[in-house]
C-alpha positions as CSV (number, residue, x, y, z in Angstrom):
1,M,52.9,90.6,61.4
2,I,53.6,94.3,61.1
3,S,57.2,95.4,60.8
4,G,58.8,98.0,63.1
5,F,58.5,100.5,60.3
6,G,54.8,99.7,60.0
7,W,54.2,100.4,63.6
8,A,56.2,103.6,63.3
9,A,54.0,104.7,60.4
10,L,50.8,103.9,62.4
11,A,52.2,105.8,65.4
12,L,52.9,108.8,63.1
13,L,49.3,108.6,61.8
14,F,47.9,108.5,65.3
15,G,50.1,111.4,66.5
16,Y,49.1,113.5,63.5
17,L,45.4,112.9,64.1
18,A,45.8,114.0,67.7
19,L,47.6,117.2,66.5
20,F,44.9,117.7,63.9
21,F,42.1,117.8,66.4
22,W,44.1,119.9,68.8
23,G,44.9,122.4,66.1
24,S,41.3,122.5,65.0
25,A,40.3,123.3,68.6
26,L,42.8,126.2,68.7
27,A,41.5,127.5,65.4
28,A,37.9,127.4,66.7
29,Q,38.9,129.3,69.8
30,A,40.8,131.9,67.7
31,A,37.9,132.3,65.2
32,G,35.3,132.4,67.9
33,R,33.1,130.0,66.0
34,P,33.0,126.3,65.1
35,V,35.4,125.3,62.4
36,W,34.1,121.7,62.0
37,L,31.6,122.0,59.2
38,F,31.3,118.4,58.0
39,A,27.9,118.0,59.7
40,R,26.5,120.8,57.6
41,A,27.8,119.5,54.3
42,T,25.3,118.4,51.6
43,G,25.3,116.4,48.4
44,R,28.8,115.4,47.1
45,D,30.4,117.4,49.9
46,R,28.7,115.1,52.5
47,L,30.0,112.1,50.6
48,A,33.5,113.7,50.7
49,A,33.2,114.2,54.4
50,I,32.4,110.5,54.8
51,G,35.2,109.6,52.5
52,F,37.8,111.6,54.6
53,R,36.7,109.8,57.8
54,A,36.7,106.4,56.1
55,A,40.2,107.0,54.6
56,F,41.8,107.6,57.9
57,A,39.9,104.8,59.5
58,F,41.0,102.3,56.9
59,A,44.6,103.5,57.2
60,F,44.7,103.1,61.0
61,F,42.3,100.4,61.9
62,G,42.7,98.3,58.8
63,P,46.1,96.9,59.6
64,L,45.1,96.3,63.2
65,L,42.0,94.4,62.1
66,W,44.1,92.4,59.6
67,L,46.5,91.6,62.4
68,A,43.8,90.6,64.9
69,V,42.0,88.4,62.3
70,P,44.6,86.3,60.4
71,A,41.9,85.0,58.0
72,L,41.6,88.5,56.6
73,H,45.3,89.2,55.9
74,K,45.8,85.7,54.5
75,V,43.5,86.4,51.6
76,D,45.0,89.9,51.1
77,P,47.4,89.8,48.2
78,L,49.2,93.0,49.4
79,W,50.0,91.9,52.9
80,T,53.7,91.2,53.3
81,E,53.9,89.9,56.8
82,G,56.3,92.7,57.6
83,R,59.0,91.5,55.2
84,A,59.1,94.5,52.9
85,V,61.7,96.3,55.0
86,L,62.9,98.8,52.4
87,L,59.4,99.8,51.4
88,G,58.6,100.2,55.1
89,L,61.6,102.6,55.5
90,V,60.5,104.7,52.6
91,G,56.9,104.6,53.9
92,V,57.9,106.0,57.3
93,F,59.9,108.8,55.7
94,V,57.0,109.7,53.4
95,A,54.4,109.5,56.2
96,G,56.6,111.6,58.5
97,L,57.1,114.3,55.9
98,G,53.5,114.3,55.0
99,A,52.4,114.7,58.6
100,M,54.8,117.6,59.1
101,V,53.6,119.4,56.0
102,A,49.9,118.8,56.8
103,F,50.2,120.1,60.4
104,A,52.4,123.0,59.5
105,A,49.9,124.1,56.8
106,Q,47.0,123.7,59.2
107,M,48.6,125.8,61.9
108,S,49.8,128.6,59.5
109,I,46.3,129.2,58.3
110,G,45.2,130.2,61.8
111,S,41.6,131.3,62.3
112,S,40.8,130.7,58.7
113,W,41.1,127.0,59.2
114,R,37.9,125.0,58.4
115,V,37.1,121.3,58.3
116,G,34.6,121.0,55.5
117,V,33.0,123.7,53.4
118,V,29.8,125.7,53.8
119,G,29.0,128.8,51.8
120,G,29.5,132.0,53.9
121,E,31.8,130.2,56.4
122,T,35.1,130.9,54.7
123,G,38.0,132.6,56.5
124,D,40.4,135.2,55.2
125,L,42.7,134.3,52.2
126,V,46.0,132.9,53.3
127,S,48.7,133.0,50.6
128,G,52.0,132.9,52.5
129,G,54.3,130.1,53.7
130,L,53.3,126.7,52.2
131,Y,50.4,128.3,50.5
132,R,52.8,130.0,48.1
133,F,53.4,126.5,46.6
134,S,50.0,124.9,46.9
135,R,46.5,126.1,47.4
136,N,45.8,123.0,49.5
137,P,49.1,122.0,51.3
138,T,47.2,120.3,54.1
139,F,45.6,117.9,51.7
140,V,48.9,117.3,50.0
141,G,50.5,116.5,53.3
142,Q,47.6,114.2,54.4
143,A,47.7,112.4,51.1
144,A,51.5,111.8,51.5
145,L,50.9,110.6,55.1
146,L,48.3,108.0,54.0
147,A,50.5,107.0,51.0
148,G,53.4,106.5,53.5
149,V,51.3,104.3,55.7
150,A,50.2,102.2,52.7
151,M,53.9,101.6,51.8
152,A,54.9,100.8,55.4
153,V,51.9,98.5,56.0
154,P,50.8,97.2,52.6
155,S,47.2,95.9,52.6
156,L,44.0,96.4,50.8
157,P,42.6,98.9,53.4
158,T,45.7,101.0,53.6
159,V,46.0,101.2,49.8
160,L,42.4,102.1,49.5
161,A,42.8,104.9,52.1
162,P,44.8,107.3,49.9
163,V,42.7,106.6,46.9
164,L,39.5,107.4,48.8
165,F,41.2,110.4,50.3
166,L,42.2,111.8,47.0
167,W,38.6,111.5,45.6
168,S,37.3,113.2,48.7
169,A,39.8,116.0,48.6
170,S,39.2,116.6,44.9
171,T,35.5,116.8,45.5
172,Q,35.7,119.2,48.4
173,V,38.3,121.4,46.8
174,R,36.0,122.3,44.0
175,S,33.3,123.4,46.5
176,E,35.9,125.3,48.5
177,E,37.1,127.2,45.4
178,A,33.5,128.2,44.5
179,A,32.9,129.4,48.1
180,L,36.1,131.4,48.2
181,R,35.5,133.0,44.9
182,M,32.1,134.2,46.1
183,A,33.5,135.4,49.4
184,I,36.8,136.9,48.3
185,G,36.3,137.7,44.7
186,P,39.2,138.9,42.4
187,D,41.9,138.5,45.1
188,Y,41.2,134.8,45.1
189,D,41.1,134.6,41.3
190,R,44.6,136.2,41.2
191,Y,45.9,133.8,43.9
192,A,44.4,130.8,42.0
193,A,46.0,132.0,38.8
194,S,49.5,132.1,40.4
195,V,49.5,129.0,42.7
196,P,48.6,125.5,41.6
197,R,45.8,123.6,43.2
198,W,48.1,120.9,44.6
199,I,51.8,121.6,44.4
200,G,54.2,123.7,42.4
201,R,55.9,127.1,42.3
202,K,54.6,130.6,42.3
203,S,54.8,132.2,38.9
204,K,57.2,135.2,38.5
205,A,54.4,137.3,37.1
206,A,52.6,137.1,40.4
207,E,55.6,138.0,42.5
């Protein structure tokens, strides 16, 4: 079975994904061009695009499949039958916080929002708000969301999800940084020198 906290975490994940697609549609409208670039990715970036999709699919559909086919969760050493109540409570909190951070970061970037990376398709540099503490706050929030789901509904697919997501994010971020350096130049170098890739505080020298 899945605990109440587990269902809450899955509901948060579903709600976040709905907001993600809605926000992406708003960004495309504001930018006057498509912002969904996964289909144009090549090489490792294409693998990262597949990894992102698989990570969210594992996190959401994995527990539902395990619940529907008992033979699967019975051989899963991580499945708790909904008995890990405290872990579930912490998981819902982490998932909720992650969803809020990810969506807030996505909306604050406005028309510069992109899903995937393609050279020449970068937006303007955004360095305010959550982007003062992380160059990739959306990824940080999404990783926390998936980690929270893994805690609230422990299983092989939900634990695999954040691991796969982190590999995909690390792969794509390097391509994004190269594209931004080419498009923005020294301004991006100064921003990257003062704000960490994942999470931290802006250095006083850059204030």
